[in-house]
C-alpha positions in Angstrom: 28.1 69.3 108.1 31.1 71.1 106.6 32.3 68.2 104.4 28.8 67.5 102.9 29.6 69.4 99.9 27.3 69.7 96.7 29.7 67.4 94.8 29.4 64.7 97.5 25.6 65.0 97.4 25.7 64.7 93.6 28.0 61.7 93.8 25.7 60.1 96.4 22.9 60.6 94.1 24.7 58.8 91.3 25.5 55.8 93.4 21.8 55.6 94.7 20.8 55.8 90.9 23.0 52.8 90.1 21.3 50.9 93.0 17.9 51.7 91.8 18.8 50.4 88.3 20.2 47.1 89.6 17.1 46.6 91.8 14.7 47.6 89.1 16.2 45.3 86.3 17.6 42.6 88.5 20.9 42.9 86.8 24.1 44.7 87.1 24.3 48.3 85.7 25.1 48.2 82.0 28.2 50.2 82.7 29.6 47.4 84.7 29.1 44.8 82.0 30.2 42.2 80.9 29.6 40.3 84.1 29.8 36.6 83.0 26.4 35.0 82.4 27.6 31.9 84.0 28.4 33.5 87.2 26.8 31.5 90.1 23.9 33.3 91.9 24.3 36.2 89.3 20.8 37.7 89.8 21.2 37.5 93.6 24.6 39.2 93.3 23.1 41.9 91.1 20.5 42.7 93.7 23.1 42.6 96.4 25.1 45.1 94.3 22.1 47.3 94.1 21.5 47.2 97.8 25.3 48.0 98.4 25.2 51.1 96.1 22.0 52.4 97.7 23.5 51.9 101.2 26.9 53.5 100.2 25.1 56.4 98.4 22.9 57.1 101.3 25.7 56.6 103.8 27.7 59.4 102.2 25.0 61.9 103.2 25.5 61.4 106.9 28.4 62.1 109.1 28.2 58.9 111.1 28.3 56.7 108.1 30.3 58.7 105.5 33.7 57.3 106.4 32.5 53.8 106.0 30.6 54.5 102.8 33.8 55.9 101.3 35.8 53.0 102.4 33.5 50.5 100.9 32.9 52.3 97.6 36.7 52.7 97.1 37.6 49.0 96.5 34.1 48.4 94.9 34.8 50.8 92.2 38.3 49.5 91.7 36.9 46.0 91.3 34.4 47.2 88.5 37.2 49.1 86.8 39.3 46.0 86.6 36.5 44.2 85.1 37.1 46.2 81.9 40.9 45.3 81.7 40.6 41.8 80.2 39.2 43.4 76.9 42.4 45.4 76.6 44.3 42.2 76.1 41.8 40.9 73.6 41.4 44.1 71.5 44.2 46.5 72.7 43.9 48.6 69.4 40.2 49.1 69.7 39.4 52.5 70.9 35.9 51.5 72.2 37.6 49.2 74.7 39.8 52.2 76.1 36.6 54.4 76.1 34.8 51.9 78.4 37.8 51.8 80.7 38.2 55.5 80.6 34.7 56.2 81.7 35.0 53.9 84.7 38.3 55.4 85.5 36.7 58.9 85.7 34.1 57.4 88.0 36.7 55.7 90.1 38.5 59.1 90.5 35.4 60.3 92.5 35.7 57.3 94.8 39.4 58.0 95.3 38.7 61.6 96.4 36.0 60.4 98.8 38.4 57.9 100.3 41.1 60.4 100.6 39.0 63.1 102.2 36.1 61.2 104.1 37.7 57.8 104.7 39.6 59.0 107.9 42.6 57.1 106.9 45.5 57.8 109.2 48.9 58.8 108.0 50.5 55.7 109.7 48.0 53.4 108.0 49.2 51.0 105.1 46.9 53.2 102.9 48.2 56.5 104.4 49.6 57.4 101.0 46.1 57.8 99.7 45.0 60.2 102.5 44.6 63.9 102.1 46.1 65.9 99.3 48.2 63.0 98.1 45.0 61.0 97.5 43.4 63.9 95.8 46.4 64.2 93.4 46.2 60.5 92.6 42.5 61.0 91.9 43.3 63.7 89.5 45.8 61.5 87.7 43.4 58.7 87.4 40.7 61.0 86.1 43.1 62.6 83.7 44.1 59.2 82.2 40.5 58.2 81.8 39.4 61.4 80.2 41.9 61.1 77.4 40.3 58.0 75.6 36.9 59.5 76.2 38.0 62.6 74.4 39.6 60.6 71.6 36.4 58.7 71.0 34.8 61.9 69.7 37.2 61.8 66.9 37.4 58.0 66.3 33.5 57.8 66.4 32.5 61.3 65.2 29.3 60.1 63.6 28.2 58.2 66.7 28.8 61.4 68.7 27.0 63.4 66.2 23.9 61.2 66.6 23.7 62.0 70.3 23.6 65.7 69.7 20.0 67.1 69.8 18.6 67.6 66.3 18.0 71.3 66.9 21.7 72.1 67.4 23.6 73.4 64.4 27.3 72.5 63.5 27.1 69.0 65.0 30.5 68.0 63.7 32.1 71.0 65.3 30.4 70.4 68.6 31.6 66.8 68.5 35.2 67.8 67.9 35.1 70.7 70.4 33.7 68.6 73.2 36.3 65.9 72.3 39.0 68.4 72.6 37.5 69.6 75.8 37.9 66.2 77.4 41.4 66.0 76.2 42.4 69.3 77.4 40.9 68.8 81.0 42.5 65.2 81.0 45.9 66.6 80.2 45.5 69.5 82.6 44.7 67.2 85.5 47.3 64.7 84.5 50.1 67.3 84.5 48.7 69.5 87.2 48.2 72.6 85.1 45.4 74.7 86.4 43.7 71.4 87.5 40.9 72.9 89.6 39.8 75.0 86.6 40.0 72.1 84.3 37.9 69.9 86.7 35.4 72.8 87.0 35.0 73.1 83.3 34.9 69.4 82.8 32.0 69.3 85.3 30.0 71.9 83.6 30.5 70.3 80.2 29.4 66.8 81.4 26.4 68.4 83.2 25.4 70.0 79.9 25.7 66.5 78.3 23.4 64.9 80.9 20.9 67.7 80.4 20.8 67.9 76.7 21.6 64.4 75.6 20.2 62.0 78.1 17.4 63.7 80.1 15.0 63.9 77.1 15.1 60.3 76.1 15.1 59.1 79.7 11.9 61.0 80.3 10.3 60.1 77.1 11.4 56.4 76.4 11.6 55.2 80.0 14.0 52.4 78.8 17.0 50.9 80.6 19.5 52.2 78.2 18.5 55.9 78.4 18.2 55.8 82.2 21.6 54.0 82.6 23.3 56.5 80.3 21.8 59.4 82.3 22.9 57.9 85.7 26.4 57.2 84.2 26.8 60.7 82.9 25.5 62.2 86.2 28.0 60.0 88.2 30.9 61.0 86.1 29.9 64.7 86.4 29.6 64.2 90.1 33.0 62.6 90.3 34.5 65.6 88.6 32.6 67.9 90.8 34.0 66.2 93.9 37.5 66.4 92.4 37.1 70.1 91.6 36.0 70.9 95.2 39.0 69.1 96.8 41.9 70.2 94.5 43.9 72.8 96.6 43.7 76.4 95.4 47.5 76.8 95.0 48.1 76.9 91.4 47.7 80.7 91.1 50.3 81.2 93.8 52.7 78.7 92.2 52.4 80.6 88.9 52.7 84.1 90.5 55.9 83.1 92.5 58.2 82.8 89.4 56.7 86.1 88.1 57.5 87.9 91.4 61.1 86.6 91.3 61.5 87.7 87.7 60.3 91.2 88.6 62.8 91.3 91.6 65.6 90.4 89.2 64.6 93.1 86.8 
């Protein structure tokens, strides 16, 4: 199956992970919070959310169901991202609020890519502007905007970032700042379309290292909800970046080389 690329498989695994968390704890994944406690049928809706994530994650793995899975995930991820926006009006100057929104925007970008490339949206559709390369470009913008507050959080909350770094690693402050700068650089590169494929690939590798070094050990040793949620969230964001890296057209080199060729001709 040509379109079943490694990034798609990884993203599907992330969605399945969210589904398992919801069904295991009978609650919405912690990344989606706060879901109002007074919401009617809250527990039933949480289980339904888990089933939906399992179904969509599994659906991405098969040609017959991939298009529908991408179509369902797209508005679903938009809805969860919008759940974070009320906090922006309550505390617009609190970086932690922007951090939470930024992480969900990075995840949403993966959904946008899948909708654009697997959703089989026709050019004449009302959502035709989201199909193909235009949709991928929009996903890069969404991811870039989300990565910026995530990168800034490493500077606003340096000690909290340091506390996540494994004890055996030296120069913890330097690593906290370097990874923060990495998020910022990748976000700006994707936002302004400067070597975006390379930026997405480097971001994918960096977040994969985070998942391996920071969240795999506590998830395996503590077996608690927080550690497993953090691992699944980090994995899903890594997968979203991977999906984006796979779909960004390899044209930037030609665009850079063309002005150079014109300059040589003039000389």
